[in-house]
N, C-alpha and C positions, 0 to 999 in steps of 0.2 A: 771700520765699516760695520762690524758686527754690533756695535753699540748704536750706530746710526739705524741700522735695520730694526733693532729692538725698539728704539724710540719712535720710528715711523709706524711699526706694527702696533704699538701701544696707543699712539694717537688715534689711529683708525679705529681700533677696537673701543676705546673710550668715546670716540665720536658716535659709534653705533649705540653703545650703551646709554649715552646722554639722550639720544633721540628715541631709545627704546626700539630700534630697528633690528630685525633679524637679518641674517645673511641673505636669506631668500628675498626679503622686501628690498634690501639695498641693491641686490643683483638685478631685480626686476626694474627698479628705477634707472639703473645704468644700462640696461639692455645686455646684461651679461649672464652667463649660467653661474648659478651659485657655486659650483665646484671651482670654476675659474676665478671667481672673487676670493674665495677661500685661499686659493693658491697665491693670489696677489697680496692679501693681507698678511699671510704667514711668511711670505718671502718676497717683500717689497723691493729688495735690491735686484731680483731677477727680472723685473719687467721695466718697461719704458717709463720714464719720469712723468710723462703726460698722462699715463694711466693712473699713477698715484695722485696727481694733481686733480684729475677728474673725479676720483672717489672723494678726495679730501674737500673738493668744492661742494660736492652733492652733500657732504656731512656738515658743511659750514665751518671747516677747519681753514682758518686763514694763514696760519704760519705753521709749516710743517717743521718738526724738530730735527733738522738735518746737520746739527753740529755735535 
């Protein structure tokens, strides 16, 4: 599971980089506090899958690397 967490974290961070979105910008789009978004991105296995999927959808990530 550590590798899966790393893969998801990297996918989310890369998605933000590709869109050139800051943590603050993405958090605003999602209606979240930036500090909460940061916790989700850095520790995706500690939150509900729906939260991860919502973030991925906003970033345009169609397939999360969960293998």
